[in-house]
C-alpha positions as CSV (number, residue, x, y, z in Angstrom):
1,M,-0.1,-0.7,0.2
2,S,0.8,3.0,-1.0
3,R,0.8,5.8,1.5
4,P,-1.4,9.2,0.1
5,I,0.7,12.3,-0.2
6,K,-0.1,15.2,1.8
7,S,-0.4,19.3,0.4
8,P,2.1,21.5,1.3
9,R,-0.7,23.1,3.2
10,S,-1.5,21.0,5.5
11,R,2.4,20.1,6.6
12,Q,2.2,24.1,7.7
13,R,-0.4,23.6,10.1
14,G,1.7,23.3,12.9
15,G,4.6,25.7,12.5
16,V,1.8,28.9,12.2
17,T,0.3,26.8,16.0
18,L,3.6,26.8,17.6
19,L,4.5,30.2,16.3
20,L,1.3,31.2,18.3
21,V,2.3,29.3,21.0
22,L,5.8,31.4,21.3
23,V,3.7,34.2,20.5
24,L,1.6,34.2,23.2
25,L,4.6,33.0,26.0
26,V,5.8,36.1,25.3
27,L,3.1,38.0,25.6
28,A,2.1,36.1,28.6
29,A,6.1,36.9,30.2
30,L,5.4,40.9,29.6
31,V,2.2,40.7,31.7
32,G,3.8,38.8,34.5
33,V,6.7,41.2,34.1
34,L,4.6,44.7,34.2
35,A,2.6,43.2,37.4
36,V,5.6,42.2,39.3
37,R,7.0,45.5,39.0
38,G,3.6,46.9,39.5
39,A,3.2,45.0,42.6
40,T,7.0,46.2,43.5
41,S,6.8,49.4,43.2
42,D,2.8,49.8,45.5
43,L,5.2,48.0,47.9
44,Q,7.6,50.6,47.8
45,M,5.6,53.5,48.9
46,A,3.2,51.4,50.7
47,G,6.6,51.5,53.2
48,A,7.7,54.9,52.4
49,E,4.5,56.3,53.3
50,R,4.4,54.2,56.8
51,L,7.7,55.5,57.5
52,N,6.7,59.1,56.8
53,R,3.5,58.0,59.2
54,S,5.7,57.0,61.5
55,G,8.1,59.8,61.6
56,F,5.4,62.9,61.7
57,Y,4.1,60.9,65.0
58,C,7.5,60.1,66.7
59,A,8.0,64.6,66.2
60,E,4.2,64.9,67.0
61,A,4.4,63.2,71.0
62,G,8.2,64.8,71.3
63,L,5.5,68.3,71.0
64,N,3.3,66.3,73.0
65,A,6.2,65.5,75.6
66,A,7.8,68.8,75.7
67,R,4.9,71.3,75.9
68,P,4.7,71.2,80.0
69,F,8.7,71.5,80.0
70,F,8.5,74.9,78.4
71,A,5.0,76.1,79.6
72,A,7.5,75.5,83.1
73,N,10.5,77.2,82.1
74,A,8.7,80.1,79.6
75,A,10.8,82.6,82.0
76,S,14.4,81.0,80.5
77,W,13.0,80.5,76.9
78,T,16.5,82.9,76.2
79,S,18.6,80.8,78.3
80,M,17.1,77.9,76.0
81,L,17.4,80.1,72.8
82,H,21.1,80.5,73.3
83,N,21.3,76.4,74.3
84,A,22.3,77.3,78.1
85,F,19.2,75.2,80.1
86,A,19.8,72.4,81.8
87,G,18.0,69.7,80.2
88,Y,17.2,71.2,77.0
89,P,16.4,70.8,74.0
90,V,14.0,68.3,75.4
91,V,14.8,64.9,74.2
92,G,12.8,61.3,74.2
93,D,12.1,57.2,73.6
94,V,8.8,56.7,71.7
95,D,9.2,53.4,70.7
96,G,11.6,51.4,73.8
97,L,14.2,50.9,71.9
98,A,17.6,52.2,72.6
99,G,18.3,55.8,72.3
100,N,16.3,58.9,71.3
101,D,13.6,58.9,69.1
102,Y,12.8,63.1,69.1
103,Q,14.3,65.8,69.7
104,V,12.5,69.2,70.6
105,T,14.1,72.7,70.7
106,L,13.2,76.3,70.4
107,E,13.1,78.7,67.8
108,D,12.8,82.1,68.1
109,N,9.7,84.0,65.4
110,H,10.6,86.9,64.0
111,D,9.9,89.7,66.6
112,E,7.6,92.5,65.9
113,A,10.5,94.5,67.7
114,P,12.6,97.0,65.5
115,A,15.5,95.0,62.9
116,S,17.8,96.9,64.8
117,V,16.8,94.5,68.2
118,N,15.5,91.7,66.3
119,D,18.0,89.4,67.2
120,P,16.9,85.5,66.9
121,L,18.5,84.1,70.2
122,T,16.3,86.6,72.5
123,D,12.4,86.5,72.1
124,S,11.0,89.8,72.7
125,D,7.2,89.6,72.0
126,G,6.9,86.4,74.1
127,V,6.1,83.9,70.9
128,V,8.9,80.8,70.1
129,L,8.5,78.1,68.0
130,M,8.8,74.7,69.3
131,V,10.6,72.7,66.9
132,S,9.9,68.8,67.3
133,T,12.7,66.4,65.1
134,C,11.9,62.7,64.8
135,I,15.8,61.4,65.1
136,S,15.2,58.1,65.0
137,T,16.6,56.8,61.9
138,T,13.7,53.5,62.2
139,M,10.8,56.2,62.2
140,S,11.8,58.4,59.9
141,S,11.8,58.2,56.0
142,S,14.1,61.5,55.7
143,I,18.1,61.6,55.5
144,N,17.5,64.6,58.8
145,G,14.3,64.0,60.4
146,R,10.5,64.6,60.5
147,V,10.3,68.1,61.6
148,L,7.4,69.6,63.3
149,K,6.8,73.1,64.4
150,E,4.4,75.0,66.7
151,V,3.6,78.2,67.4
152,I,3.8,78.6,71.5
153,T,3.4,82.0,73.3
154,N,3.9,83.0,77.1
155,A,0.9,84.2,78.8
156,A,3.0,86.7,80.8
157,V,4.5,88.8,78.0
158,Q,1.0,88.3,75.6
159,G,-1.8,88.7,78.2
160,T,-4.3,88.1,77.6
161,D,-5.4,89.5,73.8
162,Y,-5.4,86.8,70.5
163,R,-4.0,89.6,68.2
164,F,-1.8,86.8,66.7
165,Q,-4.5,84.6,65.9
166,A,-6.6,87.9,64.4
167,G,-3.5,89.3,62.0
168,H,-3.6,92.4,63.6
169,S,-1.4,94.5,66.7
170,S,-3.6,95.0,70.2
171,S,-4.5,98.2,69.3
172,H,-7.1,97.5,66.4
173,S,-7.6,93.9,66.9
174,G,-11.2,93.7,68.1
175,N,-11.1,90.8,70.0
176,E,-9.6,91.7,73.1
177,N,-10.6,89.5,76.7
């Protein structure tokens, strides 16, 4: 018996199928690579956001811990601005691991006194900035640490007029108590 001879068309069907399978495999590999790449970048962004929040909460804990210290020593703010006060800067631990996590210092605002008297190391208007820096290397995403600033006032110097909230001097703020 003799075998039937196949036409050239029927012999090429296997080649097209093989080529189609290879193209589909390449496309599947590309989709897989893109999916892994997207998941990796999402994971990196989530990690950075976690560190950013940790640094924020660390610095905020410093502000909360330092408020009573600065309130009790308001008369010594100028000494603190000169770094000549016991217990200053205020440091503390948040996570219970070795080392301090935050450091809180004072920074003088731009006093309302004339420019010739405006000294960044002397508080003349009873308003300073409390600056809390998260110095923990495990809780902050920034090399310099996360920094939060809060305006605090010395009521003995300020009186009861909320002029800084109103944005005007006490002579025409209309917000005196």
